[in-house]
C-alpha positions in Angstrom: 0.0 0.0 -0.1 1.3 3.4 -0.9 1.9 6.1 1.7 -0.9 8.3 0.3 -3.6 5.6 0.7 -2.4 4.6 4.0 -2.4 8.2 5.3 -5.8 8.8 3.9 -7.2 5.8 5.5 -5.7 6.7 8.8 -7.3 10.1 8.6 -10.6 8.5 8.0 -10.1 6.1 10.9 -9.2 9.1 13.2 -12.3 11.0 12.2 -14.4 8.0 13.0 -12.8 7.8 16.5 -13.8 11.3 17.1 -17.3 10.7 15.8 -17.6 7.5 17.9 -16.7 9.4 21.0 -19.2 12.3 20.2 -21.9 9.6 19.7 -21.0 7.9 22.8 -20.4 4.7 20.9 -17.5 3.0 22.6 -17.9 0.0 20.3 -17.4 2.3 17.2 -14.6 4.1 18.9 -12.7 1.0 19.9 -13.1 -0.6 16.6 -11.5 2.5 14.7 -8.9 3.0 17.3 -7.7 -0.6 16.6 -7.7 0.3 12.8 -5.9 3.4 13.3 -3.0 1.6 15.3 -2.8 -1.0 12.5 -2.8 1.7 9.8 -0.2 3.8 11.7 2.1 0.9 11.3 1.7 0.7 7.5 2.7 4.3 7.0 6.3 4.7 5.7 7.6 7.6 7.9 10.9 7.7 6.1 9.4 9.9 3.3 7.3 12.2 5.6 8.1 15.6 6.7 9.2 16.0 10.3 6.0 17.5 11.6 4.1 14.5 10.1 6.4 12.1 11.7 5.6 13.6 15.0 2.0 13.4 14.5 2.2 9.6 13.4 4.2 9.1 16.7 1.4 10.9 18.8 -1.3 8.8 17.3 0.4 5.9 19.3 -0.5 7.7 22.4 -4.2 8.2 21.8 -5.3 5.1 23.8 -3.7 6.6 26.9 -5.7 9.8 26.9 -9.1 10.4 28.3 -12.1 10.3 26.0 -12.4 14.1 25.5 -8.7 14.7 24.6 -8.7 11.6 22.5 -11.6 13.0 20.5 -10.0 16.4 20.1 -6.6 15.1 19.1 -8.1 12.4 16.8 -10.0 15.0 14.9 -7.0 17.4 14.8 -4.6 14.7 13.5 -7.2 13.7 11.0 -7.4 17.1 9.5 -3.6 17.7 9.6 -3.1 14.3 7.8 -5.8 15.1 5.1 -4.2 18.4 4.4 -0.8 16.9 4.2 -2.1 14.3 1.6 -4.1 16.8 -0.4 -1.6 19.6 -0.5 1.9 18.1 -0.4 
């Protein structure tokens, strides 16, 4: 899988995490959190800009945050990754 596809899929998984938390659907949140962790490992970080490498590393810390911060961070990372894919 190429990096663009992996990053796009990761962005969607992160958006779904935020949506799951907002809807108070822990099943949805847990499912896409697992997907995001798998997708994160598919990304080739060697070709990424430094700030994007940092974001990918921060995604690994999402499970350790409380739900409100997890939702905010997931949505922010999703937007940053989408912009990176679209405009880089």
